[in-house]
C-alpha positions as YAML, in Angstrom:
chain: A
units: angstrom
residues:
- id: 1
  name: UNK
  ca: [128.23, 16.32, 156.49]
- id: 2
  name: UNK
  ca: [128.14, 13.82, 159.36]
- id: 3
  name: UNK
  ca: [125.06, 11.73, 159.48]
- id: 4
  name: UNK
  ca: [124.12, 10.32, 162.96]
- id: 5
  name: UNK
  ca: [122.30, 7.03, 163.21]
- id: 6
  name: UNK
  ca: [118.65, 7.09, 164.43]
- id: 7
  name: UNK
  ca: [116.63, 4.29, 165.76]
- id: 8
  name: UNK
  ca: [113.61, 5.12, 163.60]
- id: 9
  name: UNK
  ca: [113.98, 6.83, 160.24]
- id: 10
  name: UNK
  ca: [111.07, 8.41, 158.50]
- id: 11
  name: UNK
  ca: [112.15, 6.41, 155.50]
- id: 12
  name: UNK
  ca: [112.82, 3.15, 157.21]
- id: 13
  name: UNK
  ca: [111.15, 1.23, 154.25]
- id: 14
  name: UNK
  ca: [113.35, 3.02, 151.78]
- id: 15
  name: UNK
  ca: [116.90, 2.21, 150.73]
- id: 16
  name: UNK
  ca: [118.94, 5.27, 151.31]
- id: 17
  name: UNK
  ca: [119.20, 7.09, 148.00]
- id: 18
  name: UNK
  ca: [122.90, 7.38, 147.05]
- id: 19
  name: UNK
  ca: [121.82, 6.49, 143.50]
- id: 20
  name: UNK
  ca: [118.69, 8.57, 143.38]
- id: 21
  name: UNK
  ca: [119.27, 12.21, 144.56]
- id: 22
  name: UNK
  ca: [120.00, 14.47, 141.60]
- id: 23
  name: UNK
  ca: [119.61, 11.71, 138.99]
- id: 24
  name: UNK
  ca: [117.02, 10.99, 136.54]
- id: 25
  name: UNK
  ca: [115.81, 7.72, 134.90]
- id: 26
  name: UNK
  ca: [115.44, 7.73, 131.17]
- id: 27
  name: UNK
  ca: [114.79, 11.50, 131.21]
- id: 28
  name: UNK
  ca: [112.11, 11.34, 133.93]
- id: 29
  name: UNK
  ca: [111.94, 12.26, 137.52]
- id: 30
  name: UNK
  ca: [112.07, 9.50, 140.13]
- id: 31
  name: UNK
  ca: [109.19, 9.17, 142.53]
- id: 32
  name: UNK
  ca: [108.47, 12.84, 143.71]
- id: 33
  name: UNK
  ca: [106.99, 11.83, 147.10]
- id: 34
  name: UNK
  ca: [109.92, 9.54, 147.86]
- id: 35
  name: UNK
  ca: [112.43, 12.28, 147.12]
- id: 36
  name: UNK
  ca: [110.62, 14.79, 149.48]
- id: 37
  name: UNK
  ca: [110.80, 12.19, 152.25]
- id: 38
  name: UNK
  ca: [114.44, 11.74, 151.76]
- id: 39
  name: UNK
  ca: [115.20, 15.31, 151.49]
- id: 40
  name: UNK
  ca: [113.42, 16.12, 154.80]
- id: 41
  name: UNK
  ca: [115.47, 13.20, 156.50]
- id: 42
  name: UNK
  ca: [118.64, 14.56, 155.29]
- id: 43
  name: UNK
  ca: [117.88, 18.08, 156.29]
- id: 44
  name: UNK
  ca: [116.95, 17.07, 159.76]
- id: 45
  name: UNK
  ca: [120.65, 17.32, 160.42]
- id: 46
  name: UNK
  ca: [121.12, 20.69, 158.81]
- id: 47
  name: UNK
  ca: [120.23, 24.05, 160.17]
- id: 48
  name: UNK
  ca: [119.81, 25.74, 156.81]
- id: 49
  name: UNK
  ca: [117.01, 24.22, 154.77]
- id: 50
  name: UNK
  ca: [114.01, 25.13, 152.64]
- id: 51
  name: UNK
  ca: [111.03, 25.92, 154.95]
- id: 52
  name: UNK
  ca: [108.66, 27.78, 152.50]
- id: 53
  name: UNK
  ca: [107.68, 27.17, 149.00]
- id: 54
  name: UNK
  ca: [105.61, 29.93, 147.12]
- id: 55
  name: UNK
  ca: [103.61, 29.31, 144.07]
- id: 56
  name: UNK
  ca: [102.31, 31.80, 141.64]
- id: 57
  name: UNK
  ca: [98.68, 31.23, 140.63]
- id: 58
  name: UNK
  ca: [98.20, 32.22, 137.01]
- id: 59
  name: UNK
  ca: [99.98, 29.86, 134.50]
- id: 60
  name: UNK
  ca: [101.62, 27.86, 137.33]
- id: 61
  name: UNK
  ca: [98.73, 26.29, 139.34]
- id: 62
  name: UNK
  ca: [95.97, 27.42, 136.97]
- id: 63
  name: UNK
  ca: [96.23, 28.38, 133.34]
- id: 64
  name: UNK
  ca: [94.27, 31.43, 132.22]
- id: 65
  name: UNK
  ca: [93.63, 33.52, 129.13]
- id: 66
  name: UNK
  ca: [92.48, 37.27, 129.34]
- id: 67
  name: UNK
  ca: [91.46, 37.03, 125.67]
- id: 68
  name: UNK
  ca: [88.54, 35.03, 126.67]
- id: 69
  name: UNK
  ca: [87.16, 38.03, 128.59]
- id: 70
  name: UNK
  ca: [87.97, 40.41, 125.60]
- id: 71
  name: UNK
  ca: [86.18, 38.21, 123.12]
- id: 72
  name: UNK
  ca: [83.11, 37.96, 125.24]
- id: 73
  name: UNK
  ca: [82.95, 41.68, 125.91]
- id: 74
  name: UNK
  ca: [83.48, 42.45, 122.38]
- id: 75
  name: UNK
  ca: [80.33, 40.50, 121.47]
- id: 76
  name: UNK
  ca: [78.27, 42.82, 123.69]
- id: 77
  name: UNK
  ca: [80.07, 46.11, 122.83]
- id: 78
  name: UNK
  ca: [81.01, 48.05, 119.73]
- id: 79
  name: UNK
  ca: [84.72, 47.43, 120.42]
- id: 80
  name: UNK
  ca: [87.04, 44.70, 118.91]
- id: 81
  name: UNK
  ca: [88.68, 42.14, 121.17]
- id: 82
  name: UNK
  ca: [92.01, 43.98, 120.81]
- id: 83
  name: UNK
  ca: [90.31, 47.35, 121.70]
- id: 84
  name: UNK
  ca: [88.76, 45.76, 124.70]
- id: 85
  name: UNK
  ca: [92.08, 44.44, 125.79]
- id: 86
  name: UNK
  ca: [93.69, 47.95, 125.40]
- id: 87
  name: UNK
  ca: [90.84, 49.73, 127.33]
- id: 88
  name: UNK
  ca: [90.97, 47.32, 130.38]
- id: 89
  name: UNK
  ca: [94.42, 45.78, 130.49]
- id: 90
  name: UNK
  ca: [96.95, 48.00, 128.55]
- id: 91
  name: UNK
  ca: [95.40, 51.19, 130.18]
- id: 92
  name: UNK
  ca: [96.24, 50.08, 133.66]
- id: 93
  name: UNK
  ca: [92.63, 49.80, 134.74]
- id: 94
  name: UNK
  ca: [92.84, 46.07, 135.58]
- id: 95
  name: UNK
  ca: [96.04, 46.77, 137.53]
- id: 96
  name: UNK
  ca: [94.07, 49.22, 139.85]
- id: 97
  name: UNK
  ca: [91.56, 46.52, 140.49]
- id: 98
  name: UNK
  ca: [94.28, 43.89, 141.10]
- id: 99
  name: UNK
  ca: [95.91, 46.24, 143.71]
- id: 100
  name: UNK
  ca: [92.75, 46.82, 145.58]
- id: 101
  name: UNK
  ca: [92.73, 50.52, 144.57]
- id: 102
  name: UNK
  ca: [89.26, 50.28, 143.35]
- id: 103
  name: UNK
  ca: [86.41, 47.99, 144.48]
- id: 104
  name: UNK
  ca: [84.72, 45.31, 142.42]
- id: 105
  name: UNK
  ca: [81.63, 47.53, 141.88]
- id: 106
  name: UNK
  ca: [83.70, 50.60, 140.86]
- id: 107
  name: UNK
  ca: [85.73, 48.40, 138.56]
- id: 108
  name: UNK
  ca: [82.61, 47.24, 136.95]
- id: 109
  name: UNK
  ca: [81.24, 50.71, 136.57]
- id: 110
  name: UNK
  ca: [84.44, 51.93, 134.89]
- id: 111
  name: UNK
  ca: [84.52, 49.08, 132.43]
- id: 112
  name: UNK
  ca: [80.90, 49.40, 131.66]
- id: 113
  name: UNK
  ca: [81.26, 53.13, 131.11]
- id: 114
  name: UNK
  ca: [84.30, 52.76, 128.76]
- id: 115
  name: UNK
  ca: [82.84, 49.94, 126.73]
- id: 116
  name: UNK
  ca: [79.29, 51.36, 126.86]
- id: 117
  name: UNK
  ca: [77.94, 48.18, 128.20]
- id: 118
  name: UNK
  ca: [74.43, 47.38, 129.20]
- id: 119
  name: UNK
  ca: [74.97, 44.38, 131.50]
- id: 120
  name: UNK
  ca: [74.44, 43.67, 135.26]
- id: 121
  name: UNK
  ca: [77.15, 43.24, 137.70]
- id: 122
  name: UNK
  ca: [76.10, 39.56, 137.91]
- id: 123
  name: UNK
  ca: [76.41, 39.23, 134.20]
- id: 124
  name: UNK
  ca: [79.76, 40.99, 134.22]
- id: 125
  name: UNK
  ca: [81.22, 38.69, 136.80]
- id: 126
  name: UNK
  ca: [80.20, 35.55, 134.83]
- id: 127
  name: UNK
  ca: [82.12, 36.98, 131.84]
- id: 128
  name: UNK
  ca: [85.11, 38.13, 133.93]
- id: 129
  name: UNK
  ca: [85.70, 35.13, 136.08]
- id: 130
  name: UNK
  ca: [85.45, 31.96, 133.91]
- id: 131
  name: UNK
  ca: [88.93, 32.09, 132.30]
- id: 132
  name: UNK
  ca: [90.81, 29.39, 134.26]
- id: 133
  name: UNK
  ca: [91.59, 25.83, 133.84]
- id: 134
  name: UNK
  ca: [93.90, 23.44, 135.87]
- id: 135
  name: UNK
  ca: [97.46, 23.03, 134.99]
- id: 136
  name: UNK
  ca: [97.58, 19.25, 134.65]
- id: 137
  name: UNK
  ca: [100.13, 17.67, 137.01]
- id: 138
  name: UNK
  ca: [100.41, 20.47, 139.46]
- id: 139
  name: UNK
  ca: [98.15, 18.73, 142.05]
- id: 140
  name: UNK
  ca: [100.70, 15.89, 142.31]
- id: 141
  name: UNK
  ca: [103.46, 18.34, 143.12]
- id: 142
  name: UNK
  ca: [101.38, 20.21, 145.75]
- id: 143
  name: UNK
  ca: [100.28, 16.94, 147.36]
- id: 144
  name: UNK
  ca: [103.89, 15.74, 147.62]
- id: 145
  name: UNK
  ca: [104.92, 18.96, 149.38]
- id: 146
  name: UNK
  ca: [101.90, 19.48, 151.51]
- id: 147
  name: UNK
  ca: [102.51, 19.05, 155.17]
- id: 148
  name: UNK
  ca: [106.26, 18.85, 154.57]
- id: 149
  name: UNK
  ca: [106.77, 22.54, 153.81]
- id: 150
  name: UNK
  ca: [104.85, 25.69, 154.27]
- id: 151
  name: UNK
  ca: [102.97, 26.34, 150.94]
- id: 152
  name: UNK
  ca: [101.97, 29.79, 150.02]
- id: 153
  name: UNK
  ca: [100.28, 31.38, 147.02]
- id: 154
  name: UNK
  ca: [101.43, 34.75, 145.95]
- id: 155
  name: UNK
  ca: [99.35, 36.19, 143.07]
- id: 156
  name: UNK
  ca: [98.60, 39.39, 141.16]
- id: 157
  name: UNK
  ca: [94.81, 38.92, 141.19]
- id: 158
  name: UNK
  ca: [91.43, 40.42, 142.00]
- id: 159
  name: UNK
  ca: [88.53, 39.67, 144.08]
- id: 160
  name: UNK
  ca: [86.27, 38.22, 141.31]
- id: 161
  name: UNK
  ca: [89.06, 36.04, 140.01]
- id: 162
  name: UNK
  ca: [90.24, 34.72, 143.33]
- id: 163
  name: UNK
  ca: [86.83, 33.98, 144.79]
- id: 164
  name: UNK
  ca: [85.90, 32.07, 141.60]
- id: 165
  name: UNK
  ca: [89.05, 30.09, 141.62]
- id: 166
  name: UNK
  ca: [88.72, 29.07, 145.25]
- id: 167
  name: UNK
  ca: [85.18, 27.92, 144.67]
- id: 168
  name: UNK
  ca: [85.91, 25.93, 141.49]
- id: 169
  name: UNK
  ca: [89.43, 24.44, 142.06]
- id: 170
  name: UNK
  ca: [89.91, 22.17, 145.10]
- id: 171
  name: UNK
  ca: [93.72, 22.13, 144.61]
- id: 172
  name: UNK
  ca: [93.90, 25.61, 146.02]
- id: 173
  name: UNK
  ca: [92.88, 24.22, 149.43]
- id: 174
  name: UNK
  ca: [96.41, 22.57, 149.52]
- id: 175
  name: UNK
  ca: [97.81, 25.95, 150.12]
- id: 176
  name: UNK
  ca: [98.56, 27.17, 153.69]
- id: 177
  name: UNK
  ca: [98.20, 30.88, 153.00]
- id: 178
  name: UNK
  ca: [97.38, 33.37, 150.19]
- id: 179
  name: UNK
  ca: [99.24, 36.61, 149.55]
- id: 180
  name: UNK
  ca: [97.05, 38.42, 147.21]
- id: 181
  name: UNK
  ca: [97.70, 41.69, 145.46]
- id: 182
  name: UNK
  ca: [94.26, 43.12, 145.97]
- id: 183
  name: UNK
  ca: [94.35, 42.53, 149.67]
- id: 184
  name: UNK
  ca: [98.01, 43.69, 150.36]
- id: 185
  name: UNK
  ca: [97.85, 46.67, 148.00]
- id: 186
  name: UNK
  ca: [100.99, 45.78, 145.95]
- id: 187
  name: UNK
  ca: [101.46, 43.65, 142.84]
- id: 188
  name: UNK
  ca: [104.56, 41.84, 141.54]
- id: 189
  name: UNK
  ca: [107.29, 42.80, 140.81]
- id: 190
  name: UNK
  ca: [107.09, 45.12, 143.79]
- id: 191
  name: UNK
  ca: [109.35, 43.91, 146.54]
- id: 192
  name: UNK
  ca: [106.71, 44.68, 149.16]
- id: 193
  name: UNK
  ca: [104.46, 41.73, 148.18]
- id: 194
  name: UNK
  ca: [107.47, 39.32, 148.64]
- id: 195
  name: UNK
  ca: [108.30, 40.77, 152.01]
- id: 196
  name: UNK
  ca: [104.71, 40.39, 153.15]
- id: 197
  name: UNK
  ca: [104.93, 36.70, 152.36]
- id: 198
  name: UNK
  ca: [108.15, 36.17, 154.27]
- id: 199
  name: UNK
  ca: [106.58, 38.15, 157.25]
- id: 200
  name: UNK
  ca: [103.53, 35.98, 157.34]
- id: 201
  name: UNK
  ca: [105.63, 32.77, 157.15]
- id: 202
  name: UNK
  ca: [108.19, 34.06, 159.61]
- id: 203
  name: UNK
  ca: [110.88, 32.59, 157.28]
- id: 204
  name: UNK
  ca: [114.16, 34.03, 156.07]
- id: 205
  name: UNK
  ca: [114.33, 34.64, 152.24]
- id: 206
  name: UNK
  ca: [117.08, 32.13, 151.81]
- id: 207
  name: UNK
  ca: [114.92, 29.38, 153.16]
- id: 208
  name: UNK
  ca: [112.19, 30.06, 150.58]
- id: 209
  name: UNK
  ca: [111.64, 28.94, 146.98]
- id: 210
  name: UNK
  ca: [109.51, 31.19, 144.75]
- id: 211
  name: UNK
  ca: [107.86, 29.73, 141.49]
- id: 212
  name: UNK
  ca: [106.65, 32.02, 138.83]
- id: 213
  name: UNK
  ca: [106.22, 31.91, 135.05]
- id: 214
  name: UNK
  ca: [107.51, 35.63, 134.49]
- id: 215
  name: UNK
  ca: [111.15, 36.26, 134.61]
- id: 216
  name: UNK
  ca: [110.70, 39.86, 135.93]
- id: 217
  name: UNK
  ca: [108.99, 38.40, 138.98]
- id: 218
  name: UNK
  ca: [111.70, 35.79, 139.57]
- id: 219
  name: UNK
  ca: [114.37, 38.43, 139.35]
- id: 220
  name: UNK
  ca: [112.51, 40.65, 142.01]
- id: 221
  name: UNK
  ca: [112.17, 37.77, 144.42]
- id: 222
  name: UNK
  ca: [115.83, 36.76, 143.85]
- id: 223
  name: UNK
  ca: [117.02, 40.34, 144.69]
- id: 224
  name: UNK
  ca: [115.61, 39.98, 148.24]
- id: 225
  name: UNK
  ca: [117.34, 36.55, 148.69]
- id: 226
  name: UNK
  ca: [114.59, 34.11, 147.66]
- id: 227
  name: UNK
  ca: [115.53, 31.06, 145.54]
- id: 228
  name: UNK
  ca: [113.65, 31.50, 142.26]
- id: 229
  name: UNK
  ca: [112.33, 28.90, 139.88]
- id: 230
  name: UNK
  ca: [111.11, 29.98, 136.41]
- id: 231
  name: UNK
  ca: [108.06, 27.79, 135.57]
- id: 232
  name: UNK
  ca: [108.00, 26.46, 132.05]
- id: 233
  name: UNK
  ca: [106.33, 23.08, 132.33]
- id: 234
  name: UNK
  ca: [105.31, 20.50, 134.95]
- id: 235
  name: UNK
  ca: [108.16, 18.11, 134.17]
- id: 236
  name: UNK
  ca: [110.74, 21.00, 134.35]
- id: 237
  name: UNK
  ca: [109.28, 22.22, 137.63]
- id: 238
  name: UNK
  ca: [109.78, 18.75, 139.15]
- id: 239
  name: UNK
  ca: [113.38, 18.65, 137.97]
- id: 240
  name: UNK
  ca: [114.05, 22.13, 139.19]
- id: 241
  name: UNK
  ca: [112.49, 21.46, 142.69]
- id: 242
  name: UNK
  ca: [114.35, 18.24, 142.74]
- id: 243
  name: UNK
  ca: [117.68, 20.19, 142.21]
- id: 244
  name: UNK
  ca: [116.87, 22.94, 144.63]
- id: 245
  name: UNK
  ca: [115.73, 20.67, 147.48]
- id: 246
  name: UNK
  ca: [118.58, 18.44, 147.15]
- id: 247
  name: UNK
  ca: [121.18, 21.09, 146.76]
...
């Protein structure tokens, strides 16, 4: 690759990284924001580069636990937490809600009927929604990428969960656009939800990185040409992003 000189470089105060890209220091990732600047400077000379980075929501940006719901609903019903899980999640009822096939009110009615609950919609929402906590370290990554790449969120989620997450976690405001299963009518691993993200971004699949914690979802994204990263930890994600963006 031939590099032409420029009068002003976006990294003019930074020594060009022949000893940085692709390397680690004592098992840690070098300054992530510095790397992003260098990567963009290098790729200003290359026609093929990453334009879009898509993040999953659950267990990537926010951790969550459906068992919290099951334990709370078990306390106000005659069913055990495991039975509640089977009635709502294993049965496919929650998937119908996640894909927007039924409304929030209809979902509440179906859950209430099956569990014989005596609870208001407001009370149900309070139980259903409060299951998330921030994945520590993800904010640094999003801040480093923000404004330099298009950042999308692609999630199998529902109206109650997403509205709660948006209200509680400011980190979600770093995202440029949200591709949500309950709005588009498809859930991962269906290829249609990935195509919807590419359509909205107006970006080719090979110029996209997709990050998820589920192998099946990564495989589906990879089949249509996206570059997949299987999320396992924040430190691993930094390393894999480093490798993908410098490759």
